[in-house]
All heavy atoms as TSV, in Angstrom:
chain	resi	resn	atom	element	x	y	z
A	1	MET	N	N	-15.888	-0.999	-2.300
A	1	MET	CA	C	-14.511	-0.785	-1.891
A	1	MET	C	C	-14.429	-1.067	-0.385
A	1	MET	O	O	-15.207	-0.534	0.385
A	1	MET	CB	C	-14.105	0.676	-2.188
A	1	MET	CG	C	-12.630	0.946	-2.005
A	1	MET	SD	S	-12.125	2.569	-2.528
A	1	MET	CE	C	-12.184	2.417	-4.261
A	2	GLU	N	N	-13.513	-1.946	-0.015
A	2	GLU	CA	C	-13.306	-2.338	1.397
A	2	GLU	C	C	-12.441	-1.274	2.097
A	2	GLU	O	O	-11.385	-0.935	1.594
A	2	GLU	CB	C	-12.671	-3.689	1.510
A	2	GLU	CG	C	-12.500	-4.159	2.901
A	2	GLU	CD	C	-11.788	-5.505	2.999
A	2	GLU	OE1	O	-11.609	-6.158	1.973
A	2	GLU	OE2	O	-11.433	-5.888	4.112
A	3	GLU	N	N	-12.878	-0.781	3.240
A	3	GLU	CA	C	-12.196	0.203	4.014
A	3	GLU	C	C	-11.240	-0.468	4.999
A	3	GLU	O	O	-11.641	-1.315	5.771
A	3	GLU	CB	C	-13.144	1.147	4.744
A	3	GLU	CG	C	-12.495	2.221	5.524
A	3	GLU	CD	C	-13.484	3.171	6.177
A	3	GLU	OE1	O	-14.620	3.267	5.697
A	3	GLU	OE2	O	-13.146	3.760	7.188
A	4	LEU	N	N	-9.945	-0.063	4.973
A	4	LEU	CA	C	-8.955	-0.544	5.911
A	4	LEU	C	C	-8.499	0.576	6.743
A	4	LEU	O	O	-7.948	1.591	6.263
A	4	LEU	CB	C	-7.782	-1.143	5.108
A	4	LEU	CG	C	-8.085	-2.285	4.099
A	4	LEU	CD1	C	-6.824	-2.653	3.348
A	4	LEU	CD2	C	-8.652	-3.479	4.840
A	5	LYS	N	N	-8.701	0.511	8.072
A	5	LYS	CA	C	-8.324	1.608	8.967
A	5	LYS	C	C	-7.015	1.344	9.652
A	5	LYS	O	O	-6.180	2.216	9.780
A	5	LYS	CB	C	-9.409	1.818	10.031
A	5	LYS	CG	C	-10.710	2.344	9.462
A	5	LYS	CD	C	-11.699	2.655	10.550
A	5	LYS	CE	C	-12.990	3.206	9.968
A	5	LYS	NZ	N	-13.964	3.480	10.967
A	6	GLU	N	N	-6.819	0.138	10.174
A	6	GLU	CA	C	-5.606	-0.185	10.867
A	6	GLU	C	C	-4.902	-1.305	10.129
A	6	GLU	O	O	-5.453	-2.375	9.939
A	6	GLU	CB	C	-5.898	-0.613	12.329
A	6	GLU	CG	C	-4.646	-0.862	13.132
A	6	GLU	CD	C	-4.963	-1.147	14.591
A	6	GLU	OE1	O	-5.996	-0.715	15.050
A	6	GLU	OE2	O	-4.166	-1.817	15.196
A	7	LEU	N	N	-3.683	-1.061	9.742
A	7	LEU	CA	C	-2.961	-2.051	8.950
A	7	LEU	C	C	-1.812	-2.648	9.723
A	7	LEU	O	O	-1.018	-1.933	10.309
A	7	LEU	CB	C	-2.365	-1.383	7.684
A	7	LEU	CG	C	-3.410	-0.732	6.749
A	7	LEU	CD1	C	-2.702	-0.006	5.637
A	7	LEU	CD2	C	-4.350	-1.773	6.220
A	8	ARG	N	N	-1.727	-3.935	9.775
A	8	ARG	CA	C	-0.624	-4.673	10.353
A	8	ARG	C	C	-0.135	-5.652	9.294
A	8	ARG	O	O	-0.764	-6.681	9.061
A	8	ARG	CB	C	-1.085	-5.427	11.597
A	8	ARG	CG	C	-1.569	-4.566	12.656
A	8	ARG	CD	C	-0.454	-4.111	13.581
A	8	ARG	NE	N	-1.007	-3.385	14.730
A	8	ARG	CZ	C	-0.620	-2.200	15.080
A	8	ARG	NH1	N	0.379	-1.612	14.441
A	8	ARG	NH2	N	-1.110	-1.595	16.088
A	9	PHE	N	N	0.986	-5.340	8.643
A	9	PHE	CA	C	1.513	-6.177	7.575
A	9	PHE	C	C	2.756	-6.853	8.094
A	9	PHE	O	O	3.713	-6.191	8.487
A	9	PHE	CB	C	1.855	-5.392	6.321
A	9	PHE	CG	C	0.677	-4.734	5.672
A	9	PHE	CD1	C	0.551	-3.404	5.597
A	9	PHE	CD2	C	-0.310	-5.479	5.093
A	9	PHE	CE1	C	-0.527	-2.764	4.978
A	9	PHE	CE2	C	-1.383	-4.943	4.469
A	9	PHE	CZ	C	-1.502	-3.580	4.389
A	10	ASN	N	N	2.727	-8.167	8.124
A	10	ASN	CA	C	3.952	-8.937	8.495
A	10	ASN	C	C	4.575	-9.602	7.270
A	10	ASN	O	O	5.467	-10.386	7.400
A	10	ASN	CB	C	3.585	-9.966	9.530
A	10	ASN	CG	C	3.140	-9.308	10.832
A	10	ASN	OD1	O	3.646	-8.289	11.232
A	10	ASN	ND2	N	2.219	-9.956	11.519
A	11	GLU	N	N	4.047	-9.288	6.103
A	11	GLU	CA	C	4.473	-9.955	4.890
A	11	GLU	C	C	5.418	-9.057	4.114
A	11	GLU	O	O	5.450	-7.879	4.272
A	11	GLU	CB	C	3.219	-10.265	4.047
A	11	GLU	CG	C	2.162	-11.061	4.791
A	11	GLU	CD	C	0.784	-10.811	4.233
A	11	GLU	OE1	O	0.677	-10.077	3.243
A	11	GLU	OE2	O	-0.165	-11.288	4.831
A	12	SER	N	N	6.154	-9.698	3.216
A	12	SER	CA	C	7.050	-8.929	2.343
A	12	SER	C	C	6.326	-8.489	1.073
A	12	SER	O	O	6.875	-7.659	0.350
A	12	SER	CB	C	8.276	-9.735	1.986
A	12	SER	OG	O	7.914	-10.888	1.275
A	13	ASN	N	N	5.109	-9.008	0.845
A	13	ASN	CA	C	4.288	-8.603	-0.306
A	13	ASN	C	C	2.901	-8.238	0.151
A	13	ASN	O	O	2.270	-8.993	0.868
A	13	ASN	CB	C	4.198	-9.728	-1.317
A	13	ASN	CG	C	5.562	-10.089	-1.914
A	13	ASN	OD1	O	6.240	-9.204	-2.411
A	13	ASN	ND2	N	5.920	-11.338	-1.856
A	14	ILE	N	N	2.461	-7.055	-0.285
A	14	ILE	CA	C	1.097	-6.602	0.051
A	14	ILE	C	C	0.338	-6.516	-1.253
A	14	ILE	O	O	0.793	-5.927	-2.236
A	14	ILE	CB	C	1.152	-5.198	0.715
A	14	ILE	CG1	C	1.960	-5.251	2.000
A	14	ILE	CG2	C	-0.228	-4.677	0.939
A	14	ILE	CD1	C	2.229	-3.902	2.570
A	15	GLN	N	N	-0.885	-7.085	-1.259
A	15	GLN	CA	C	-1.744	-7.008	-2.405
A	15	GLN	C	C	-2.976	-6.237	-2.055
A	15	GLN	O	O	-3.641	-6.535	-1.036
A	15	GLN	CB	C	-2.132	-8.391	-2.900
A	15	GLN	CG	C	-0.987	-9.166	-3.463
A	15	GLN	CD	C	-1.352	-10.481	-4.101
A	15	GLN	OE1	O	-2.521	-10.878	-4.035
A	15	GLN	NE2	N	-0.433	-11.141	-4.652
A	16	LEU	N	N	-3.328	-5.196	-2.833
A	16	LEU	CA	C	-4.477	-4.390	-2.609
A	16	LEU	C	C	-5.420	-4.503	-3.802
A	16	LEU	O	O	-4.967	-4.379	-4.956
A	16	LEU	CB	C	-4.065	-2.919	-2.388
A	16	LEU	CG	C	-3.171	-2.650	-1.212
A	16	LEU	CD1	C	-2.664	-1.212	-1.225
A	16	LEU	CD2	C	-3.914	-2.941	0.106
A	17	LYS	N	N	-6.675	-4.716	-3.525
A	17	LYS	CA	C	-7.694	-4.796	-4.599
A	17	LYS	C	C	-8.984	-4.217	-4.100
A	17	LYS	O	O	-9.554	-4.693	-3.136
A	17	LYS	CB	C	-7.920	-6.254	-5.016
A	17	LYS	CG	C	-8.869	-6.402	-6.160
A	17	LYS	CD	C	-8.988	-7.822	-6.648
A	17	LYS	CE	C	-9.920	-7.921	-7.809
A	17	LYS	NZ	N	-10.046	-9.304	-8.309
A	18	ASP	N	N	-9.396	-3.131	-4.723
A	18	ASP	CA	C	-10.609	-2.419	-4.332
A	18	ASP	C	C	-10.639	-2.040	-2.855
A	18	ASP	O	O	-11.578	-2.347	-2.147
A	18	ASP	CB	C	-11.870	-3.233	-4.694
A	18	ASP	CG	C	-11.944	-3.492	-6.205
A	18	ASP	OD1	O	-11.593	-2.540	-6.979
A	18	ASP	OD2	O	-12.386	-4.573	-6.585
A	19	ASN	N	N	-9.547	-1.408	-2.387
A	19	ASN	CA	C	-9.424	-1.005	-0.997
A	19	ASN	C	C	-9.391	0.508	-0.822
A	19	ASN	O	O	-8.858	1.224	-1.706
A	19	ASN	CB	C	-8.173	-1.588	-0.358
A	19	ASN	CG	C	-8.184	-3.096	-0.309
A	19	ASN	OD1	O	-7.438	-3.724	-0.973
A	19	ASN	ND2	N	-9.068	-3.647	0.518
A	20	LEU	N	N	-9.925	0.970	0.311
A	20	LEU	CA	C	-9.760	2.339	0.739
A	20	LEU	C	C	-8.911	2.269	2.007
A	20	LEU	O	O	-9.398	1.770	3.034
A	20	LEU	CB	C	-11.108	3.029	1.042
A	20	LEU	CG	C	-11.075	4.369	1.738
A	20	LEU	CD1	C	-10.309	5.390	0.873
A	20	LEU	CD2	C	-12.493	4.855	2.042
A	21	VAL	N	N	-7.664	2.698	1.930
A	21	VAL	CA	C	-6.708	2.584	3.026
A	21	VAL	C	C	-6.707	3.917	3.778
A	21	VAL	O	O	-6.262	4.927	3.255
A	21	VAL	CB	C	-5.325	2.196	2.568
A	21	VAL	CG1	C	-4.369	2.094	3.760
A	21	VAL	CG2	C	-5.357	0.925	1.779
A	22	ARG	N	N	-7.240	3.940	5.000
A	22	ARG	CA	C	-7.285	5.188	5.803
A	22	ARG	C	C	-6.113	5.241	6.724
A	22	ARG	O	O	-6.206	5.033	7.921
A	22	ARG	CB	C	-8.588	5.220	6.600
A	22	ARG	CG	C	-9.820	5.311	5.735
A	22	ARG	CD	C	-11.037	5.834	6.553
A	22	ARG	NE	N	-12.185	5.941	5.723
A	22	ARG	CZ	C	-12.524	7.074	5.098
A	22	ARG	NH1	N	-11.803	8.139	5.191
A	22	ARG	NH2	N	-13.619	7.111	4.367
A	23	GLY	N	N	-4.951	5.539	6.153
A	23	GLY	CA	C	-3.743	5.611	6.936
A	23	GLY	C	C	-2.557	5.432	6.015
A	23	GLY	O	O	-2.663	5.470	4.796
A	24	SER	N	N	-1.383	5.198	6.613
A	24	SER	CA	C	-0.149	5.085	5.839
A	24	SER	C	C	0.259	3.654	5.698
A	24	SER	O	O	-0.197	2.764	6.437
A	24	SER	CB	C	0.944	5.931	6.519
A	24	SER	OG	O	1.192	5.345	7.802
A	25	ILE	N	N	1.094	3.388	4.720
A	25	ILE	CA	C	1.761	2.115	4.539
A	25	ILE	C	C	3.254	2.386	4.646
A	25	ILE	O	O	3.913	2.675	3.614
A	25	ILE	CB	C	1.382	1.465	3.200
A	25	ILE	CG1	C	-0.134	1.282	3.121
A	25	ILE	CG2	C	2.044	0.103	3.127
A	25	ILE	CD1	C	-0.605	0.730	1.798
A	26	LEU	N	N	3.756	2.389	5.849
A	26	LEU	CA	C	5.148	2.724	6.097
A	26	LEU	C	C	5.774	1.576	6.913
A	26	LEU	O	O	5.145	0.940	7.734
A	26	LEU	CB	C	5.275	4.057	6.881
A	26	LEU	CG	C	4.779	5.300	6.182
A	26	LEU	CD1	C	4.798	6.479	7.120
A	26	LEU	CD2	C	5.586	5.560	4.950
A	27	PRO	N	N	7.101	1.370	6.710
A	27	PRO	CA	C	7.788	0.302	7.456
A	27	PRO	C	C	7.996	0.696	8.917
A	27	PRO	O	O	8.208	1.878	9.204
A	27	PRO	CB	C	9.097	0.152	6.720
A	27	PRO	CG	C	9.355	1.441	6.059
A	27	PRO	CD	C	7.987	1.973	5.748
A	28	GLU	N	N	7.875	-0.257	9.824
A	28	GLU	CA	C	8.130	-0.029	11.227
A	28	GLU	C	C	9.404	-0.700	11.673
A	28	GLU	O	O	9.973	-0.362	12.699
A	28	GLU	CB	C	6.925	-0.547	12.046
A	28	GLU	CG	C	5.707	0.241	11.838
A	28	GLU	CD	C	4.553	-0.265	12.678
A	28	GLU	OE1	O	4.732	-1.230	13.416
A	28	GLU	OE2	O	3.452	0.287	12.580
A	29	LYS	N	N	9.907	-1.657	10.872
A	29	LYS	CA	C	11.139	-2.405	11.209
A	29	LYS	C	C	12.022	-2.440	9.957
A	29	LYS	O	O	11.534	-2.265	8.845
A	29	LYS	CB	C	10.780	-3.831	11.586
A	29	LYS	CG	C	9.858	-3.942	12.762
A	29	LYS	CD	C	9.458	-5.380	13.007
A	29	LYS	CE	C	8.371	-5.451	14.094
A	29	LYS	NZ	N	7.791	-6.743	14.175
A	30	VAL	N	N	13.267	-2.660	10.161
A	30	VAL	CA	C	14.206	-2.747	9.068
A	30	VAL	C	C	13.856	-3.819	8.069
A	30	VAL	O	O	14.009	-3.678	6.860
A	30	VAL	CB	C	15.664	-2.948	9.590
A	30	VAL	CG1	C	16.670	-3.187	8.465
A	30	VAL	CG2	C	16.091	-1.730	10.411
A	31	ALA	N	N	13.320	-4.941	8.550
A	31	ALA	CA	C	12.932	-6.082	7.694
A	31	ALA	C	C	11.847	-5.693	6.713
A	31	ALA	O	O	11.694	-6.333	5.676
A	31	ALA	CB	C	12.503	-7.253	8.561
A	32	GLU	N	N	11.076	-4.667	7.049
A	32	GLU	CA	C	9.947	-4.241	6.163
A	32	GLU	C	C	10.390	-3.291	5.026
A	32	GLU	O	O	9.570	-2.892	4.197
A	32	GLU	CB	C	8.877	-3.579	7.013
A	32	GLU	CG	C	8.231	-4.527	8.019
A	32	GLU	CD	C	7.269	-3.826	8.924
A	32	GLU	OE1	O	7.274	-2.589	8.959
A	32	GLU	OE2	O	6.537	-4.554	9.615
A	33	LEU	N	N	11.673	-2.966	4.945
A	33	LEU	CA	C	12.148	-2.048	3.914
A	33	LEU	C	C	12.132	-2.694	2.529
A	33	LEU	O	O	12.158	-2.003	1.520
A	33	LEU	CB	C	13.560	-1.546	4.246
A	33	LEU	CG	C	13.661	-0.604	5.406
A	33	LEU	CD1	C	15.145	-0.320	5.729
A	33	LEU	CD2	C	12.888	0.694	5.151
A	34	ASN	N	N	12.130	-4.025	2.469
A	34	ASN	CA	C	12.095	-4.698	1.161
A	34	ASN	C	C	10.707	-5.126	0.742
A	34	ASN	O	O	10.550	-5.969	-0.132
A	34	ASN	CB	C	12.981	-5.967	1.239
A	34	ASN	CG	C	14.466	-5.606	1.325
A	34	ASN	OD1	O	14.852	-4.618	0.759
A	34	ASN	ND2	N	15.212	-6.396	2.011
A	35	ARG	N	N	9.697	-4.525	1.336
A	35	ARG	CA	C	8.303	-4.902	1.064
A	35	ARG	C	C	7.880	-4.415	-0.343
A	35	ARG	O	O	8.185	-3.282	-0.729
A	35	ARG	CB	C	7.425	-4.249	2.151
A	35	ARG	CG	C	6.013	-4.647	2.039
A	35	ARG	CD	C	5.233	-4.315	3.296
A	35	ARG	NE	N	5.415	-2.938	3.718
A	35	ARG	CZ	C	5.179	-2.535	4.946
A	35	ARG	NH1	N	4.765	-3.408	5.876
A	35	ARG	NH2	N	5.335	-1.259	5.271
A	36	ASN	N	N	7.148	-5.269	-1.022
A	36	ASN	CA	C	6.594	-4.948	-2.356
A	36	ASN	C	C	5.077	-4.759	-2.230
A	36	ASN	O	O	4.426	-5.461	-1.472
A	36	ASN	CB	C	6.894	-6.085	-3.334
A	36	ASN	CG	C	8.368	-6.291	-3.546
A	36	ASN	OD1	O	9.135	-5.343	-3.588
A	36	ASN	ND2	N	8.768	-7.538	-3.637
A	37	ILE	N	N	4.564	-3.852	-3.047
A	37	ILE	CA	C	3.108	-3.598	-3.053
A	37	ILE	C	C	2.607	-3.828	-4.447
A	37	ILE	O	O	3.146	-3.267	-5.422
A	37	ILE	CB	C	2.793	-2.160	-2.565
A	37	ILE	CG1	C	3.255	-1.944	-1.122
A	37	ILE	CG2	C	1.283	-1.882	-2.705
A	37	ILE	CD1	C	3.049	-0.538	-0.638
A	38	THR	N	N	1.525	-4.626	-4.578
A	38	THR	CA	C	0.876	-4.892	-5.870
A	38	THR	C	C	-0.529	-4.412	-5.762
A	38	THR	O	O	-1.271	-4.826	-4.841
A	38	THR	CB	C	0.922	-6.402	-6.187
A	38	THR	OG1	O	2.295	-6.838	-6.173
A	38	THR	CG2	C	0.329	-6.673	-7.543
A	39	VAL	N	N	-0.961	-3.576	-6.690
A	39	VAL	CA	C	-2.353	-3.082	-6.757
A	39	VAL	C	C	-3.032	-3.811	-7.910
A	39	VAL	O	O	-2.608	-3.733	-9.048
A	39	VAL	CB	C	-2.370	-1.565	-6.992
A	39	VAL	CG1	C	-3.800	-1.092	-7.070
A	39	VAL	CG2	C	-1.656	-0.859	-5.866
A	40	GLN	N	N	-4.109	-4.557	-7.560
A	40	GLN	CA	C	-4.790	-5.371	-8.566
A	40	GLN	C	C	-6.160	-4.774	-8.915
A	40	GLN	O	O	-6.878	-5.354	-9.731
A	40	GLN	CB	C	-5.006	-6.787	-8.035
A	40	GLN	CG	C	-3.724	-7.539	-7.778
A	40	GLN	CD	C	-3.901	-8.875	-7.240
A	40	GLN	OE1	O	-4.897	-9.190	-6.622
A	40	GLN	NE2	N	-2.921	-9.739	-7.428
A	41	GLY	N	N	-6.530	-3.651	-8.333
A	41	GLY	CA	C	-7.800	-3.058	-8.662
A	41	GLY	C	C	-7.814	-1.625	-8.129
A	41	GLY	O	O	-6.848	-1.159	-7.593
A	42	ASN	N	N	-8.976	-1.002	-8.267
A	42	ASN	CA	C	-9.155	0.395	-7.825
A	42	ASN	C	C	-8.841	0.525	-6.340
A	42	ASN	O	O	-9.486	-0.099	-5.496
A	42	ASN	CB	C	-10.555	0.869	-8.124
A	42	ASN	CG	C	-10.842	0.793	-9.609
A	42	ASN	OD1	O	-9.960	1.042	-10.394
A	42	ASN	ND2	N	-12.064	0.429	-9.967
A	43	THR	N	N	-7.856	1.382	-5.989
A	43	THR	CA	C	-7.425	1.560	-4.580
A	43	THR	C	C	-7.130	2.988	-4.317
A	43	THR	O	O	-6.581	3.708	-5.153
A	43	THR	CB	C	-6.167	0.680	-4.311
A	43	THR	OG1	O	-6.487	-0.682	-4.532
A	43	THR	CG2	C	-5.700	0.825	-2.913
A	44	VAL	N	N	-7.510	3.443	-3.101
A	44	VAL	CA	C	-7.219	4.787	-2.633
A	44	VAL	C	C	-6.433	4.609	-1.275
A	44	VAL	O	O	-6.890	3.942	-0.405
A	44	VAL	CB	C	-8.474	5.618	-2.388
A	44	VAL	CG1	C	-8.157	6.988	-1.833
A	44	VAL	CG2	C	-9.250	5.709	-3.704
A	45	VAL	N	N	-5.282	5.291	-1.194
A	45	VAL	CA	C	-4.517	5.342	0.029
A	45	VAL	C	C	-4.482	6.771	0.513
A	45	VAL	O	O	-4.018	7.678	-0.158
A	45	VAL	CB	C	-3.075	4.830	-0.178
A	45	VAL	CG1	C	-2.299	4.841	1.120
A	45	VAL	CG2	C	-3.096	3.413	-0.785
A	46	GLU	N	N	-5.001	7.007	1.728
A	46	GLU	CA	C	-5.112	8.384	2.295
A	46	GLU	C	C	-3.915	8.764	3.138
A	46	GLU	O	O	-4.063	9.501	4.080
A	46	GLU	CB	C	-6.404	8.480	3.092
A	46	GLU	CG	C	-7.651	8.351	2.287
A	46	GLU	CD	C	-8.920	8.555	3.090
A	46	GLU	OE1	O	-8.862	8.467	4.311
A	46	GLU	OE2	O	-9.963	8.766	2.471
A	47	GLY	N	N	-2.766	8.312	2.772
A	47	GLY	CA	C	-1.543	8.647	3.520
A	47	GLY	C	C	-0.320	8.295	2.726
A	47	GLY	O	O	-0.414	7.896	1.583
A	48	PRO	N	N	0.881	8.462	3.326
A	48	PRO	CA	C	2.100	8.157	2.577
A	48	PRO	C	C	2.305	6.655	2.429
A	48	PRO	O	O	1.756	5.861	3.193
A	48	PRO	CB	C	3.192	8.775	3.486
A	48	PRO	CG	C	2.600	8.861	4.826
A	48	PRO	CD	C	1.110	9.025	4.614
A	49	VAL	N	N	3.086	6.313	1.399
A	49	VAL	CA	C	3.372	4.900	1.091
A	49	VAL	C	C	4.840	4.701	0.882
A	49	VAL	O	O	5.480	5.507	0.177
A	49	VAL	CB	C	2.575	4.501	-0.205
A	49	VAL	CG1	C	2.946	3.091	-0.655
A	49	VAL	CG2	C	1.110	4.597	0.007
A	50	TYR	N	N	5.409	3.641	1.457
A	50	TYR	CA	C	6.751	3.239	1.166
A	50	TYR	C	C	6.721	1.812	0.593
A	50	TYR	O	O	6.060	0.953	1.140
A	50	TYR	CB	C	7.651	3.240	2.418
A	50	TYR	CG	C	9.015	2.672	2.106
A	50	TYR	CD1	C	10.037	3.498	1.639
A	50	TYR	CD2	C	9.262	1.293	2.230
A	50	TYR	CE1	C	11.278	3.006	1.312
A	50	TYR	CE2	C	10.531	0.777	1.867
A	50	TYR	CZ	C	11.523	1.605	1.448
A	50	TYR	OH	O	12.730	1.115	1.095
A	51	ALA	N	N	7.455	1.597	-0.480
A	51	ALA	CA	C	7.545	0.254	-1.066
A	51	ALA	C	C	8.910	0.135	-1.750
A	51	ALA	O	O	9.402	1.087	-2.383
A	51	ALA	CB	C	6.424	0.038	-2.116
A	52	HIS	N	N	9.493	-1.013	-1.610
A	52	HIS	CA	C	10.722	-1.309	-2.349
A	52	HIS	C	C	10.396	-1.366	-3.840
A	52	HIS	O	O	11.138	-0.869	-4.675
A	52	HIS	CB	C	11.310	-2.633	-1.865
A	52	HIS	CG	C	12.553	-3.026	-2.607
A	52	HIS	ND1	N	13.749	-2.411	-2.447
A	52	HIS	CD2	C	12.760	-4.026	-3.496
A	52	HIS	CE1	C	14.630	-2.988	-3.217
A	52	HIS	NE2	N	14.045	-3.987	-3.903
A	53	LYS	N	N	9.301	-2.013	-4.159
A	53	LYS	CA	C	8.794	-2.118	-5.554
A	53	LYS	C	C	7.271	-1.997	-5.511
A	53	LYS	O	O	6.616	-2.646	-4.712
A	53	LYS	CB	C	9.206	-3.453	-6.134
A	53	LYS	CG	C	8.672	-3.705	-7.513
A	53	LYS	CD	C	9.113	-5.093	-7.997
A	53	LYS	CE	C	8.340	-5.492	-9.233
A	53	LYS	NZ	N	8.594	-6.892	-9.583
A	54	MET	N	N	6.731	-1.150	-6.362
A	54	MET	CA	C	5.280	-0.988	-6.460
A	54	MET	C	C	4.868	-1.293	-7.909
A	54	MET	O	O	5.398	-0.761	-8.858
A	54	MET	CB	C	4.872	0.461	-6.097
A	54	MET	CG	C	3.367	0.649	-6.115
A	54	MET	SD	S	2.894	2.334	-5.649
A	54	MET	CE	C	3.434	2.363	-3.964
A	55	GLU	N	N	3.806	-2.104	-7.998
A	55	GLU	CA	C	3.328	-2.546	-9.331
A	55	GLU	C	C	1.801	-2.347	-9.376
A	55	GLU	O	O	1.089	-2.798	-8.475
A	55	GLU	CB	C	3.653	-4.025	-9.551
A	55	GLU	CG	C	3.201	-4.522	-10.882
A	55	GLU	CD	C	3.531	-5.999	-11.108
A	55	GLU	OE1	O	4.121	-6.635	-10.196
A	55	GLU	OE2	O	3.186	-6.534	-12.164
A	56	ILE	N	N	1.354	-1.696	-10.418
A	56	ILE	CA	C	-0.098	-1.504	-10.648
A	56	ILE	C	C	-0.475	-2.408	-11.815
A	56	ILE	O	O	-0.091	-2.175	-12.923
A	56	ILE	CB	C	-0.425	-0.022	-10.969
A	56	ILE	CG1	C	0.035	0.847	-9.813
A	56	ILE	CG2	C	-1.927	0.110	-11.194
A	56	ILE	CD1	C	0.002	2.314	-10.108
A	57	GLN	N	N	-1.229	-3.475	-11.519
A	57	GLN	CA	C	-1.579	-4.443	-12.529
A	57	GLN	C	C	-2.860	-4.084	-13.264
A	57	GLN	O	O	-3.017	-4.385	-14.447
A	57	GLN	CB	C	-1.714	-5.840	-11.907
A	57	GLN	CG	C	-0.401	-6.356	-11.387
A	57	GLN	CD	C	-0.553	-7.746	-10.787
A	57	GLN	OE1	O	-1.649	-8.185	-10.444
A	57	GLN	NE2	N	0.568	-8.405	-10.605
A	58	ASN	N	N	-3.823	-3.457	-12.550
A	58	ASN	CA	C	-5.106	-3.211	-13.135
A	58	ASN	C	C	-5.795	-2.089	-12.337
A	58	ASN	O	O	-5.604	-2.031	-11.127
A	58	ASN	CB	C	-5.976	-4.477	-13.147
A	58	ASN	CG	C	-7.226	-4.326	-13.946
A	58	ASN	OD1	O	-7.349	-3.418	-14.768
A	58	ASN	ND2	N	-8.180	-5.207	-13.751
A	59	GLY	N	N	-6.577	-1.304	-12.987
A	59	GLY	CA	C	-7.382	-0.282	-12.292
A	59	GLY	C	C	-6.582	0.950	-11.910
A	59	GLY	O	O	-5.424	1.134	-12.354
A	60	ASP	N	N	-7.175	1.799	-11.139
A	60	ASP	CA	C	-6.587	3.087	-10.744
A	60	ASP	C	C	-6.051	3.010	-9.337
A	60	ASP	O	O	-6.533	2.269	-8.490
A	60	ASP	CB	C	-7.637	4.181	-10.787
A	60	ASP	CG	C	-8.153	4.492	-12.163
A	60	ASP	OD1	O	-7.383	4.298	-13.150
A	60	ASP	OD2	O	-9.323	4.871	-12.302
A	61	LEU	N	N	-4.988	3.816	-9.077
A	61	LEU	CA	C	-4.434	3.921	-7.763
A	61	LEU	C	C	-4.315	5.428	-7.455
A	61	LEU	O	O	-3.717	6.172	-8.238
A	61	LEU	CB	C	-3.053	3.261	-7.696
A	61	LEU	CG	C	-2.236	3.580	-6.406
A	61	LEU	CD1	C	-2.936	2.990	-5.191
A	61	LEU	CD2	C	-0.829	2.989	-6.504
A	62	GLU	N	N	-4.908	5.849	-6.318
A	62	GLU	CA	C	-4.775	7.265	-5.894
A	62	GLU	C	C	-4.097	7.242	-4.561
A	62	GLU	O	O	-4.597	6.628	-3.608
A	62	GLU	CB	C	-6.168	7.895	-5.763
A	62	GLU	CG	C	-6.102	9.300	-5.291
A	62	GLU	CD	C	-7.490	9.928	-5.128
A	62	GLU	OE1	O	-8.478	9.368	-5.644
A	62	GLU	OE2	O	-7.564	10.977	-4.473
A	63	ILE	N	N	-2.950	7.940	-4.463
A	63	ILE	CA	C	-2.235	8.074	-3.193
A	63	ILE	C	C	-2.278	9.511	-2.790
A	63	ILE	O	O	-1.840	10.377	-3.558
A	63	ILE	CB	C	-0.780	7.562	-3.339
A	63	ILE	CG1	C	-0.807	6.066	-3.742
A	63	ILE	CG2	C	-0.006	7.769	-2.030
A	63	ILE	CD1	C	0.578	5.527	-4.024
A	64	GLN	N	N	-2.845	9.807	-1.631
A	64	GLN	CA	C	-3.021	11.177	-1.152
A	64	GLN	C	C	-1.933	11.589	-0.173
A	64	GLN	O	O	-2.158	12.409	0.700
A	64	GLN	CB	C	-4.398	11.319	-0.531
A	64	GLN	CG	C	-5.516	10.990	-1.485
A	64	GLN	CD	C	-6.875	10.959	-0.829
A	64	GLN	OE1	O	-7.005	10.995	0.376
A	64	GLN	NE2	N	-7.901	10.871	-1.670
A	65	GLY	N	N	-0.757	11.084	-0.368
A	65	GLY	CA	C	0.385	11.420	0.457
A	65	GLY	C	C	1.685	11.213	-0.326
A	65	GLY	O	O	1.641	10.933	-1.524
A	66	ALA	N	N	2.807	11.287	0.380
A	66	ALA	CA	C	4.078	11.102	-0.275
A	66	ALA	C	C	4.292	9.635	-0.642
A	66	ALA	O	O	3.766	8.733	-0.012
A	66	ALA	CB	C	5.197	11.577	0.659
A	67	VAL	N	N	5.059	9.401	-1.703
A	67	VAL	CA	C	5.373	8.071	-2.180
A	67	VAL	C	C	6.888	7.898	-2.146
A	67	VAL	O	O	7.626	8.706	-2.720
A	67	VAL	CB	C	4.886	7.805	-3.606
A	67	VAL	CG1	C	5.275	6.432	-4.072
A	67	VAL	CG2	C	3.367	8.012	-3.650
A	68	PHE	N	N	7.355	6.857	-1.425
A	68	PHE	CA	C	8.781	6.558	-1.318
A	68	PHE	C	C	9.005	5.202	-1.920
A	68	PHE	O	O	8.463	4.213	-1.460
A	68	PHE	CB	C	9.240	6.557	0.169
A	68	PHE	CG	C	8.874	7.833	0.883
A	68	PHE	CD1	C	7.750	7.911	1.653
A	68	PHE	CD2	C	9.710	8.923	0.806
A	68	PHE	CE1	C	7.410	9.069	2.335
A	68	PHE	CE2	C	9.427	10.092	1.511
A	68	PHE	CZ	C	8.271	10.170	2.238
A	69	THR	N	N	9.857	5.112	-2.928
A	69	THR	CA	C	10.152	3.803	-3.560
A	69	THR	C	C	11.669	3.693	-3.754
A	69	THR	O	O	12.360	4.649	-3.763
A	69	THR	CB	C	9.451	3.603	-4.917
A	69	THR	OG1	O	9.884	4.628	-5.774
A	69	THR	CG2	C	7.949	3.552	-4.791
């Protein structure tokens, strides 16, 4: 599992596969409110998550914070 500590997403689509996210996935700008998240494998997020649309294609997803969709 790849550990991600600092996230800088400039994309409207985020793909996570076998990741350990040590932090939140929250929008910082209005343009990021339409961001979609796709989980393609086992992923753990240790903070809150915001996504316009969230899709789990395969594997497990554990979110240890609030989820806003």
